[in-house]
Jmol script that loads the backbone (N, CA, C; Angstrom):
load data "model"
ATOM      1  N   MET A   1      83.779  46.061 143.307  1.00  0.00           N
ATOM      2  CA  MET A   1      83.262  44.716 143.375  1.00  0.00           C
ATOM      3  C   MET A   1      83.926  44.019 144.566  1.00  0.00           C
ATOM      4  N   GLU A   2      83.124  43.343 145.343  1.00  0.00           N
ATOM      5  CA  GLU A   2      83.657  42.724 146.557  1.00  0.00           C
ATOM      6  C   GLU A   2      83.225  41.271 146.661  1.00  0.00           C
ATOM      7  N   GLY A   3      83.827  40.585 147.586  1.00  0.00           N
ATOM      8  CA  GLY A   3      83.459  39.209 147.880  1.00  0.00           C
ATOM      9  C   GLY A   3      83.690  38.281 146.703  1.00  0.00           C
ATOM     10  N   LYS A   4      82.796  37.333 146.585  1.00  0.00           N
ATOM     11  CA  LYS A   4      82.901  36.314 145.539  1.00  0.00           C
ATOM     12  C   LYS A   4      82.771  36.892 144.139  1.00  0.00           C
ATOM     13  N   ALA A   5      82.044  37.981 144.007  1.00  0.00           N
ATOM     14  CA  ALA A   5      81.854  38.613 142.693  1.00  0.00           C
ATOM     15  C   ALA A   5      83.186  39.028 142.088  1.00  0.00           C
ATOM     16  N   ARG A   6      84.142  39.346 142.937  1.00  0.00           N
ATOM     17  CA  ARG A   6      85.467  39.758 142.486  1.00  0.00           C
ATOM     18  C   ARG A   6      86.171  38.648 141.710  1.00  0.00           C
ATOM     19  N   PHE A   7      85.781  37.392 141.958  1.00  0.00           N
ATOM     20  CA  PHE A   7      86.370  36.249 141.263  1.00  0.00           C
ATOM     21  C   PHE A   7      85.447  35.673 140.181  1.00  0.00           C
ATOM     22  N   ILE A   8      84.145  35.779 140.406  1.00  0.00           N
ATOM     23  CA  ILE A   8      83.181  35.218 139.454  1.00  0.00           C
ATOM     24  C   ILE A   8      83.094  36.067 138.184  1.00  0.00           C
ATOM     25  N   PHE A   9      83.038  37.395 138.345  1.00  0.00           N
ATOM     26  CA  PHE A   9      82.933  38.277 137.186  1.00  0.00           C
ATOM     27  C   PHE A   9      84.075  38.061 136.187  1.00  0.00           C
ATOM     28  N   PRO A  10      85.349  38.069 136.634  1.00  0.00           N
ATOM     29  CA  PRO A  10      86.429  37.833 135.665  1.00  0.00           C
ATOM     30  C   PRO A  10      86.378  36.434 135.048  1.00  0.00           C
ATOM     31  N   ALA A  11      85.868  35.453 135.781  1.00  0.00           N
ATOM     32  CA  ALA A  11      85.753  34.098 135.227  1.00  0.00           C
ATOM     33  C   ALA A  11      84.770  34.082 134.063  1.00  0.00           C
ATOM     34  N   ILE A  12      83.638  34.739 134.241  1.00  0.00           N
ATOM     35  CA  ILE A  12      82.636  34.777 133.174  1.00  0.00           C
ATOM     36  C   ILE A  12      83.135  35.610 131.998  1.00  0.00           C
ATOM     37  N   LEU A  13      83.666  36.783 132.286  1.00  0.00           N
ATOM     38  CA  LEU A  13      84.147  37.663 131.222  1.00  0.00           C
ATOM     39  C   LEU A  13      85.282  37.012 130.434  1.00  0.00           C
ATOM     40  N   SER A  14      86.257  36.433 131.121  1.00  0.00           N
ATOM     41  CA  SER A  14      87.377  35.798 130.427  1.00  0.00           C
ATOM     42  C   SER A  14      86.922  34.571 129.654  1.00  0.00           C
ATOM     43  N   GLY A  15      85.932  33.856 130.178  1.00  0.00           N
ATOM     44  CA  GLY A  15      85.392  32.698 129.462  1.00  0.00           C
ATOM     45  C   GLY A  15      84.754  33.085 128.152  1.00  0.00           C
ATOM     46  N   ILE A  16      83.945  34.130 128.177  1.00  0.00           N
ATOM     47  CA  ILE A  16      83.292  34.603 126.951  1.00  0.00           C
ATOM     48  C   ILE A  16      84.331  35.085 125.948  1.00  0.00           C
ATOM     49  N   MET A  17      85.290  35.872 126.414  1.00  0.00           N
ATOM     50  CA  MET A  17      86.300  36.406 125.512  1.00  0.00           C
ATOM     51  C   MET A  17      87.192  35.308 124.944  1.00  0.00           C
ATOM     52  N   ALA A  18      87.615  34.376 125.783  1.00  0.00           N
ATOM     53  CA  ALA A  18      88.457  33.273 125.305  1.00  0.00           C
ATOM     54  C   ALA A  18      87.681  32.406 124.316  1.00  0.00           C
ATOM     55  N   PHE A  19      86.411  32.167 124.581  1.00  0.00           N
ATOM     56  CA  PHE A  19      85.571  31.357 123.700  1.00  0.00           C
ATOM     57  C   PHE A  19      85.506  31.978 122.302  1.00  0.00           C
ATOM     58  N   LEU A  20      85.197  33.269 122.249  1.00  0.00           N
ATOM     59  CA  LEU A  20      85.067  33.953 120.965  1.00  0.00           C
ATOM     60  C   LEU A  20      86.413  34.109 120.250  1.00  0.00           C
ATOM     61  N   MET A  21      87.424  34.510 120.991  1.00  0.00           N
ATOM     62  CA  MET A  21      88.719  34.772 120.356  1.00  0.00           C
ATOM     63  C   MET A  21      89.387  33.493 119.862  1.00  0.00           C
ATOM     64  N   THR A  22      89.305  32.413 120.632  1.00  0.00           N
ATOM     65  CA  THR A  22      89.907  31.170 120.155  1.00  0.00           C
ATOM     66  C   THR A  22      89.176  30.648 118.931  1.00  0.00           C
ATOM     67  N   CYS A  23      87.872  30.864 118.860  1.00  0.00           N
ATOM     68  CA  CYS A  23      87.116  30.452 117.674  1.00  0.00           C
ATOM     69  C   CYS A  23      87.606  31.215 116.447  1.00  0.00           C
ATOM     70  N   VAL A  24      87.685  32.522 116.564  1.00  0.00           N
ATOM     71  CA  VAL A  24      88.084  33.350 115.427  1.00  0.00           C
ATOM     72  C   VAL A  24      89.520  33.045 115.003  1.00  0.00           C
ATOM     73  N   ILE A  25      90.431  32.994 115.948  1.00  0.00           N
ATOM     74  CA  ILE A  25      91.841  32.763 115.621  1.00  0.00           C
ATOM     75  C   ILE A  25      92.049  31.360 115.054  1.00  0.00           C
ATOM     76  N   THR A  26      91.364  30.359 115.625  1.00  0.00           N
ATOM     77  CA  THR A  26      91.473  29.002 115.083  1.00  0.00           C
ATOM     78  C   THR A  26      90.946  28.960 113.654  1.00  0.00           C
ATOM     79  N   PHE A  27      89.834  29.643 113.413  1.00  0.00           N
ATOM     80  CA  PHE A  27      89.270  29.668 112.056  1.00  0.00           C
ATOM     81  C   PHE A  27      90.202  30.392 111.085  1.00  0.00           C
ATOM     82  N   ILE A  28      90.775  31.505 111.511  1.00  0.00           N
ATOM     83  CA  ILE A  28      91.702  32.242 110.647  1.00  0.00           C
ATOM     84  C   ILE A  28      92.901  31.367 110.294  1.00  0.00           C
ATOM     85  N   ASN A  29      93.423  30.644 111.277  1.00  0.00           N
ATOM     86  CA  ASN A  29      94.615  29.832 111.048  1.00  0.00           C
ATOM     87  C   ASN A  29      94.347  28.544 110.281  1.00  0.00           C
ATOM     88  N   LEU A  30      93.197  27.911 110.509  1.00  0.00           N
ATOM     89  CA  LEU A  30      92.944  26.601 109.922  1.00  0.00           C
ATOM     90  C   LEU A  30      91.854  26.581 108.863  1.00  0.00           C
ATOM     91  N   GLY A  31      90.919  27.513 108.952  1.00  0.00           N
ATOM     92  CA  GLY A  31      89.753  27.456 108.075  1.00  0.00           C
ATOM     93  C   GLY A  31      88.772  26.403 108.601  1.00  0.00           C
ATOM     94  N   ALA A  32      87.777  26.097 107.791  1.00  0.00           N
ATOM     95  CA  ALA A  32      86.743  25.131 108.191  1.00  0.00           C
ATOM     96  C   ALA A  32      87.206  23.710 107.856  1.00  0.00           C
ATOM     97  N   VAL A  33      88.168  23.211 108.617  1.00  0.00           N
ATOM     98  CA  VAL A  33      88.747  21.888 108.367  1.00  0.00           C
ATOM     99  C   VAL A  33      88.031  20.828 109.192  1.00  0.00           C
ATOM    100  N   ASP A  34      88.242  19.574 108.817  1.00  0.00           N
ATOM    101  CA  ASP A  34      87.739  18.480 109.644  1.00  0.00           C
ATOM    102  C   ASP A  34      88.393  18.577 111.019  1.00  0.00           C
ATOM    103  N   GLY A  35      87.622  18.368 112.051  1.00  0.00           N
ATOM    104  CA  GLY A  35      88.136  18.437 113.406  1.00  0.00           C
ATOM    105  C   GLY A  35      88.267  19.851 113.946  1.00  0.00           C
ATOM    106  N   PHE A  36      87.654  20.817 113.249  1.00  0.00           N
ATOM    107  CA  PHE A  36      87.757  22.214 113.677  1.00  0.00           C
ATOM    108  C   PHE A  36      87.268  22.400 115.110  1.00  0.00           C
ATOM    109  N   VAL A  37      86.115  21.843 115.430  1.00  0.00           N
ATOM    110  CA  VAL A  37      85.533  22.048 116.759  1.00  0.00           C
ATOM    111  C   VAL A  37      86.461  21.494 117.837  1.00  0.00           C
ATOM    112  N   PHE A  38      87.035  20.313 117.626  1.00  0.00           N
ATOM    113  CA  PHE A  38      87.948  19.729 118.598  1.00  0.00           C
ATOM    114  C   PHE A  38      89.173  20.630 118.782  1.00  0.00           C
ATOM    115  N   LYS A  39      89.744  21.108 117.690  1.00  0.00           N
ATOM    116  CA  LYS A  39      90.927  21.967 117.763  1.00  0.00           C
ATOM    117  C   LYS A  39      90.597  23.291 118.436  1.00  0.00           C
ATOM    118  N   TRP A  40      89.426  23.830 118.124  1.00  0.00           N
ATOM    119  CA  TRP A  40      89.001  25.081 118.743  1.00  0.00           C
ATOM    120  C   TRP A  40      88.822  24.890 120.251  1.00  0.00           C
ATOM    121  N   LEU A  41      88.114  23.831 120.639  1.00  0.00           N
ATOM    122  CA  LEU A  41      87.864  23.610 122.064  1.00  0.00           C
ATOM    123  C   LEU A  41      89.157  23.338 122.824  1.00  0.00           C
ATOM    124  N   ARG A  42      90.103  22.681 122.186  1.00  0.00           N
ATOM    125  CA  ARG A  42      91.402  22.453 122.816  1.00  0.00           C
ATOM    126  C   ARG A  42      92.104  23.789 123.072  1.00  0.00           C
ATOM    127  N   ALA A  43      92.061  24.677 122.090  1.00  0.00           N
ATOM    128  CA  ALA A  43      92.639  26.008 122.268  1.00  0.00           C
ATOM    129  C   ALA A  43      91.908  26.778 123.371  1.00  0.00           C
ATOM    130  N   PHE A  44      90.596  26.647 123.428  1.00  0.00           N
ATOM    131  CA  PHE A  44      89.796  27.332 124.445  1.00  0.00           C
ATOM    132  C   PHE A  44      90.154  26.859 125.848  1.00  0.00           C
ATOM    133  N   VAL A  45      90.296  25.545 126.026  1.00  0.00           N
ATOM    134  CA  VAL A  45      90.620  24.983 127.342  1.00  0.00           C
ATOM    135  C   VAL A  45      91.984  25.490 127.830  1.00  0.00           C
ATOM    136  N   ILE A  46      92.890  25.712 126.913  1.00  0.00           N
ATOM    137  CA  ILE A  46      94.202  26.257 127.277  1.00  0.00           C
ATOM    138  C   ILE A  46      94.099  27.760 127.550  1.00  0.00           C
ATOM    139  N   ALA A  47      93.341  28.464 126.722  1.00  0.00           N
ATOM    140  CA  ALA A  47      93.279  29.924 126.801  1.00  0.00           C
ATOM    141  C   ALA A  47      92.488  30.442 127.994  1.00  0.00           C
ATOM    142  N   TRP A  48      91.406  29.761 128.378  1.00  0.00           N
ATOM    143  CA  TRP A  48      90.542  30.310 129.423  1.00  0.00           C
ATOM    144  C   TRP A  48      91.264  30.510 130.753  1.00  0.00           C
ATOM    145  N   PRO A  49      91.982  29.537 131.274  1.00  0.00           N
ATOM    146  CA  PRO A  49      92.680  29.793 132.549  1.00  0.00           C
ATOM    147  C   PRO A  49      93.692  30.934 132.448  1.00  0.00           C
ATOM    148  N   LEU A  50      94.365  31.034 131.318  1.00  0.00           N
ATOM    149  CA  LEU A  50      95.311  32.136 131.137  1.00  0.00           C
ATOM    150  C   LEU A  50      94.585  33.473 131.091  1.00  0.00           C
ATOM    151  N   ALA A  51      93.457  33.509 130.386  1.00  0.00           N
ATOM    152  CA  ALA A  51      92.662  34.733 130.309  1.00  0.00           C
ATOM    153  C   ALA A  51      92.110  35.113 131.686  1.00  0.00           C
ATOM    154  N   TYR A  52      91.731  34.116 132.477  1.00  0.00           N
ATOM    155  CA  TYR A  52      91.209  34.371 133.827  1.00  0.00           C
ATOM    156  C   TYR A  52      92.291  35.003 134.701  1.00  0.00           C
ATOM    157  N   CYS A  53      93.487  34.445 134.664  1.00  0.00           N
ATOM    158  CA  CYS A  53      94.598  35.017 135.441  1.00  0.00           C
ATOM    159  C   CYS A  53      94.890  36.443 134.990  1.00  0.00           C
ATOM    160  N   ALA A  54      94.893  36.653 133.686  1.00  0.00           N
ATOM    161  CA  ALA A  54      95.133  37.996 133.157  1.00  0.00           C
ATOM    162  C   ALA A  54      94.044  38.960 133.611  1.00  0.00           C
ATOM    163  N   ALA A  55      92.797  38.505 133.615  1.00  0.00           N
ATOM    164  CA  ALA A  55      91.685  39.362 134.042  1.00  0.00           C
ATOM    165  C   ALA A  55      91.806  39.718 135.523  1.00  0.00           C
ATOM    166  N   LEU A  56      92.206  38.762 136.349  1.00  0.00           N
ATOM    167  CA  LEU A  56      92.381  39.056 137.774  1.00  0.00           C
ATOM    168  C   LEU A  56      93.471  40.101 137.997  1.00  0.00           C
ATOM    169  N   ILE A  57      94.528  39.998 137.218  1.00  0.00           N
ATOM    170  CA  ILE A  57      95.634  40.950 137.354  1.00  0.00           C
ATOM    171  C   ILE A  57      95.261  42.312 136.770  1.00  0.00           C
ATOM    172  N   ALA A  58      94.586  42.322 135.637  1.00  0.00           N
ATOM    173  CA  ALA A  58      94.306  43.567 134.914  1.00  0.00           C
ATOM    174  C   ALA A  58      93.139  44.368 135.486  1.00  0.00           C
ATOM    175  N   THR A  59      92.204  43.718 136.156  1.00  0.00           N
ATOM    176  CA  THR A  59      90.994  44.404 136.615  1.00  0.00           C
ATOM    177  C   THR A  59      91.277  45.638 137.465  1.00  0.00           C
ATOM    178  N   PRO A  60      92.139  45.573 138.476  1.00  0.00           N
ATOM    179  CA  PRO A  60      92.383  46.795 139.265  1.00  0.00           C
ATOM    180  C   PRO A  60      92.965  47.943 138.422  1.00  0.00           C
ATOM    181  N   PHE A  61      93.866  47.611 137.498  1.00  0.00           N
ATOM    182  CA  PHE A  61      94.449  48.641 136.637  1.00  0.00           C
ATOM    183  C   PHE A  61      93.388  49.230 135.708  1.00  0.00           C
ATOM    184  N   ALA A  62      92.522  48.373 135.172  1.00  0.00           N
ATOM    185  CA  ALA A  62      91.459  48.840 134.282  1.00  0.00           C
ATOM    186  C   ALA A  62      90.479  49.739 135.029  1.00  0.00           C
ATOM    187  N   ARG A  63      90.172  49.403 136.270  1.00  0.00           N
ATOM    188  CA  ARG A  63      89.265  50.247 137.067  1.00  0.00           C
ATOM    189  C   ARG A  63      89.872  51.624 137.302  1.00  0.00           C
ATOM    190  N   ARG A  64      91.156  51.640 137.695  1.00  0.00           N
ATOM    191  CA  ARG A  64      91.822  52.925 137.937  1.00  0.00           C
ATOM    192  C   ARG A  64      91.939  53.739 136.654  1.00  0.00           C
ATOM    193  N   GLY A  65      92.274  53.077 135.573  1.00  0.00           N
ATOM    194  CA  GLY A  65      92.370  53.770 134.289  1.00  0.00           C
ATOM    195  C   GLY A  65      91.035  54.341 133.856  1.00  0.00           C
ATOM    196  N   THR A  66      89.976  53.572 134.054  1.00  0.00           N
ATOM    197  CA  THR A  66      88.633  54.046 133.720  1.00  0.00           C
ATOM    198  C   THR A  66      88.257  55.258 134.562  1.00  0.00           C
ATOM    199  N   ALA A  67      88.537  55.193 135.854  1.00  0.00           N
ATOM    200  CA  ALA A  67      88.224  56.324 136.737  1.00  0.00           C
ATOM    201  C   ALA A  67      89.003  57.564 136.323  1.00  0.00           C
ATOM    202  N   LEU A  68      90.260  57.395 135.953  1.00  0.00           N
ATOM    203  CA  LEU A  68      91.083  58.525 135.525  1.00  0.00           C
ATOM    204  C   LEU A  68      90.548  59.144 134.232  1.00  0.00           C
ATOM    205  N   ILE A  69      90.214  58.312 133.282  1.00  0.00           N
ATOM    206  CA  ILE A  69      89.675  58.803 132.007  1.00  0.00           C
ATOM    207  C   ILE A  69      88.354  59.531 132.230  1.00  0.00           C
ATOM    208  N   LEU A  70      87.472  58.934 133.026  1.00  0.00           N
ATOM    209  CA  LEU A  70      86.181  59.579 133.291  1.00  0.00           C
ATOM    210  C   LEU A  70      86.363  60.894 134.022  1.00  0.00           C
ATOM    211  N   ALA A  71      87.281  60.955 134.959  1.00  0.00           N
ATOM    212  CA  ALA A  71      87.528  62.206 135.690  1.00  0.00           C
ATOM    213  C   ALA A  71      88.013  63.290 134.736  1.00  0.00           C
ATOM    214  N   ARG A  72      88.883  62.930 133.829  1.00  0.00           N
ATOM    215  CA  ARG A  72      89.391  63.927 132.865  1.00  0.00           C
ATOM    216  C   ARG A  72      88.302  64.352 131.881  1.00  0.00           C
ATOM    217  N   LEU A  73      87.480  63.396 131.461  1.00  0.00           N
ATOM    218  CA  LEU A  73      86.391  63.745 130.548  1.00  0.00           C
ATOM    219  C   LEU A  73      85.375  64.670 131.214  1.00  0.00           C
ATOM    220  N   GLU A  74      85.205  64.496 132.504  1.00  0.00           N
ATOM    221  CA  GLU A  74      84.253  65.330 133.250  1.00  0.00           C
ATOM    222  C   GLU A  74      84.894  66.611 133.771  1.00  0.00           C
ATOM    223  N   GLY A  75      86.175  66.816 133.462  1.00  0.00           N
ATOM    224  CA  GLY A  75      86.846  68.046 133.848  1.00  0.00           C
ATOM    225  C   GLY A  75      87.360  68.060 135.277  1.00  0.00           C
ATOM    226  N   LYS A  76      87.403  66.908 135.912  1.00  0.00           N
ATOM    227  CA  LYS A  76      87.911  66.840 137.281  1.00  0.00           C
ATOM    228  C   LYS A  76      89.382  66.432 137.239  1.00  0.00           C
ATOM    229  N   THR A  77      90.115  66.856 138.231  1.00  0.00           N
ATOM    230  CA  THR A  77      91.515  66.435 138.335  1.00  0.00           C
ATOM    231  C   THR A  77      91.686  65.589 139.578  1.00  0.00           C
ATOM    232  N   ARG A  78      92.650  64.712 139.547  1.00  0.00           N
ATOM    233  CA  ARG A  78      92.910  63.844 140.705  1.00  0.00           C
ATOM    234  C   ARG A  78      94.179  64.241 141.341  1.00  0.00           C
TER     235      ARG A  78
END
end "model"
wireframe off; spacefill off
backbone 0.3
color backbone group
């Protein structure tokens, strides 16, 4: 992935993951309480930038790991 896509893809992916995970974790911790949506969105606003930074850092390692796994599954050595 090159150019702007290198930054846009992790932003979208981390946004989706942070959105879903903060919802589930907030619900597990609090249940369906009054103000749930506000508390969830507050957690999401904090989590998304952190998830984005993590995605930017992890993406190159994940690509290399994926290539290594696929090479081994296909019987190739590096």
